[in-house]
N, C-alpha and C positions, 0 to 999 in steps of 0.2 A: 435120940429120937430122930426119925427120918425127916428130912426136909423136902419140900415140894417145889419143883421148878416148873414154871409154865413156859412152854415152848411156843413162840409166835413166829412162824417162818415168814409170813407176809407175802410181798409181791416181788416181781422182777427176779433178781438173783438171790433174794432172801431164802427161798427153800433150798437152793443149792448149797449155800454157805452154811446155813444152819444144820443141814444134814451132816456136814463134816464135823461141826462142833459137837453134835449129839454123839457121834462116834467117839470123840474124846471123853465125854462124860461117861459113856457106857464102858469104856476102857478103865476109867478110874473106879467105876462101880465094881467091875469084875475082878480087877487085879490089885486095887489099892484100898478097898474097903469104903469107898465113898458112899454114904448112906443117904441117897436121895431117890425120889420118885419123880417121873416126868409126865406131864399132861400136855396135850397139844390143843390149840384153838385157832380160829380165824381172826385176822385183823387186816385193816387196810382196804385196798381196792377189791381183793378177792372176797373179803367179808361183805363189802357193799353189794357185790354181785349176788352173793348167796343169801344175804340176810337183810339187805336194804339199808345197812348202816356200816361205816368202817370200824366202829367199835361196838359190836352187839352186846346186849346186856349179859349174855352168857359168858362172853369173853371177859368183860369187866368184872363179873363176879368171881371167875377163876383167878383173875389177876389180884383181886383183893385178898383172896384166900392163900395165894402162893407165898412162899418165903422169898423167892427170887424169880425174875422173868428174863428169858433170853429171847431177844427180838432180832429178826433179820433186817428187813427194810420194807418200806411201804411206798406206793405211788407208781405212776406210769402214765404215758400219754393218753391212754384210752379213758382215763378218768378225769382229765384236765377240764373237760366241759361241764362237769358236775357243779352244782351250787357249792360254794366254799364251805358251807356247813357240813357237807357230807363227803368232801374230798378225802382221800386216804390219809393225808397228813393230819387231818383233824383227830385221827385215832391216837397219834403220838401226843398231841396236845391234851387230849382227853385223859390218857393214861397218866401223864405227868401231873395234871391238875387233880384228878380224882384220887390218886395215890399219894399226893403231896410230895412228889419226887423233886425237891427244890434244889438239890445240890448235884450238879453235873460235873463229873470228873473226866477230863480228857487228857490223858498223858500223851506227850510227844517224845518218843524214845527212838533214837536212831541205832538200829543194830549195826555193829561194826562192819558186818558183811555187806551192808547196803549203802555204805558211805558214798560210793561212786554213783548210786542211783538218785541221790538227792539233786535237786535243781540248783543247789549252791555248791561251791567248791568244798571238797572234803575237809580242808583245814578249818573252814568256818563252822561246819556242822558236826564233825566227828566228836563223839562223846555226848551229843545232845541228850538231855534227860530232864524234861520239864513237865509240869502239871498245870493245865488250865482248869480253874474252878469256875464254872458258869452258872449263874443264877438261872433257874429253869422254869419257874412257875409264875413269874411276874413280868413286869416290863411291857414293852410295846406289843409283844405277841399275845398278851392276855388283856391289856388295858381296854377300858370302856370309857367313852363311846368309840365305836369303830364302824366303818361301812363306806358306802358310796351314796352320795346324795346329789340331787339336782338343784342347782342354785336358781335364783329368781329369773335370771336371764337365759336359763336353759342349759347352761354348761354343767357338766358333771364334775364332782369333786370327791376324791377319795381321802379318807382321814383315819388315822389311828392315834391312840393315846399312849404316851410313855409315862407310866406312873409307878412309883415305888413308895411303900410305907417304911418307916424306920425299922419295924419289926422284921420285915422281909430282908432288908439290907443287913441288919445285925445277924440274922440267922445264917446267911450265906457267908458273911465275913468270918464268923466264928468257925464255921466249917473249914474255911481256907486257912485260918491261923493254926488250927489244930493239925492240918495236913503239913503246913510249913514246919511245925515243930518236929514232925517225924522225918523231915527231909533236911535241907540245908539251912533252915531258919531264915529264909528270905521270902518276903511276900510283896508283890507289886500289884497294887489296885489300879485298874484301868477304867477311866471315865471320860467324859467330855464336859467337865465342870465349868469350863470357860464360856460355854454357850447354852448348856442345858441345866435348868434348875433342878430337875430330878436327879441328875448325877452330881450336882453340887452338894445336894443332901447326901448322896452316896458317899462322897469323899469325906464329908464331915462325920458321918456315922462310923465309917471304917477307922478314921483317925481316932475317934473317941474310944474305940475298943483296944487300941494299941497298948495302952498301959496294962491291960489284963494279960498281955503276952510279951513280957519284957525281953524274952529270949529270941523274939522274931524281929528282924529288921524290916520295917515297913517303908515302902516307897509308893509314889503315885505317878501315873503317866497318862497323858491324853491318848485316846484310842488311835488317832492318826499317827502319832509318833510311835506307839506300840507296834502298829503294823509295819512301819518302816524298820524299827529296831529288830523285829523278828527276822527280817530278811538281812539286815546289816550285821547283827551280832547276837544271834539267838541264845547263845550259851550264857549271856548275862542274866537270864531269867531262871528261877527255880520254880516258884509257884506264882501263878497269876490269877487274880480274882476279878470278875467283871460281870456286867449285866447280861441279860438273856441274848439280846441281838448282837452286842459286841462280841460275846463269847462264841456265838455261832460263826461269826466271820473269822475271828482270830484263830480259832481252833482249826479251821480249814487251811489257813495260811500255814500254821505250824505243821499240819499234816504233810504238806508237800516238802517240808524240810527233811522229812524222814524217808523220802524216796517214793512213797506211794500212800495215798489215802486208804488203800487196801490193807495197810499194816496197823491201823490205829483203832484200838478198842475204846469203849467209854462205859461209865457207870452213872446212873441217876439214882440218888439215894434219898430216903426220907429221914426223919429225925432219929429213927431207930435202926438205921442202916439196912433196912429192906431196900432192895434195888432192882432196877431194870437195866439190863446189860445189852449193848448193841455195838456193832461197828459204826464208825461215824460216817462212812460213805453211804450213798443212797442206794436205790433199787437197781440202778444201772440197766434200764430196760434194753439198751442197745446191745448188750452182751448176754442177756438172760437166755438160758436154755442152751448156750454154746459150750458149757463146761469149762470155761476159762477164767471164771471169777476167782479172786484171791480169798481163801477162807481164813487166812491167818488173823485178821482183825477180829473175826467172830470167835475164833479159838482163843485168842488172847483176852477177849471179853469174858470167856469162861474162867480164865485165870483171875481176872478182877473179881468176878462173882465169888470165887473161892476165898479170895483175900478179904473182901469187904463185907460180905453178907454171910457166907457159910463158915467162916472162921476155920478155914483149912489152908493156912499160908504155905505149908510144906508142899501140898499138892499144886498150889498156884505156882510155886517156884519150879516144880517139876515140869509144868507146861511151858513156862518161859525157857527153861533149859532145852526142852525138846524142840521148840521152835528154833532156837539157836543152832542146834545140831543139824536140823534140816537145811538151814541156810548155809551152814558150813559145808554141807554136801553139794552145794551149788544148785539146789533145786529152786526154780523160779517160775512163778506164774507170769503171764505176759506183762502185767503192769510193773514188775520189778526185774524183768528179763534183760540181760546184757549178753554180749557175745561169749563171755567166759563162763556162762552158766548152762544149766540143763533146763529147757523149757518144759513145764508140766502143766496139767490141768487141775481143776478144782478137786476132783476125787483123788488123784494121785498125791496132791499136796496134803490132803487130810489123812490119807493112808500113811504117808511118810511121818507125819507128826505122831500118829498112834504107834507106829513101829518104834520111833525114837523114845516114846514114853516107856515102852516095855524093855528097852535095852539100857 
């Protein structure tokens, strides 16, 4: 039965990078029998301009009906003055919440060809292959109450609430344990249990589940130490599970270990493995429309889609191999360019991946 993919290009460089990922999907349809249909819809700042809301009801309805979603990026300086309730980023939070996409998978894999592009020495990062599992629908980004209020003496105060229920912690922890079982059987849970009661509960709940997964070695680490260890000795980690905010920060640190944030895909899954797939970088409005954005993270997000939602692991592997071939050829977008490579733009990089798929 044909599966339905909803394409949400979004803002900034989103349309440019998504267009190259769509080329890859079309190649898989035409030449490798991938049975999918694609629909397109508005999201983010462009959706606000056209419809008055960053996540229109029509887009949300299509997202609910889709088997998988491919998202580019949202946001830009022209929308920063909007009320926070209708800023482009609220579309992401809305999709995650409305679709119950609680498990965010953010791999940090260093392609051998890019070891020299990492901000760390090659001997520290060569061979890096880790997965950050970020809880995505709870924590401080969703907790209530939140807002800005004026105190009695007239001073303004901003406030947010960090809150987690046992069921939310258990759900993401089980997801991470299962992923660890499929990898190197090591799971590090990251918290700040020494000062935050909510993450003290997090540590307790994760520890309570460990006996259900005796083949997984569980460890715990405070988030400040985890950030330091990612820079000091990142290959000690295999799977890391953490809260929404901590995962947001740590995954961006891990991204730079791989040479460029433009190389890293992500998946956000519900309990049935329906997912939204997107590069972890933002909309990069400073380079939008210049044709220089790196589309590889978005193309690799399609590989994750094939692996986790569409049950097409062989085609996912084909994309991974094609990206490796392109890097072997020395093709580099500006974010990963060095003097020994060939500098190319967004379209040329996408075309090169499609050609590599066919050969």
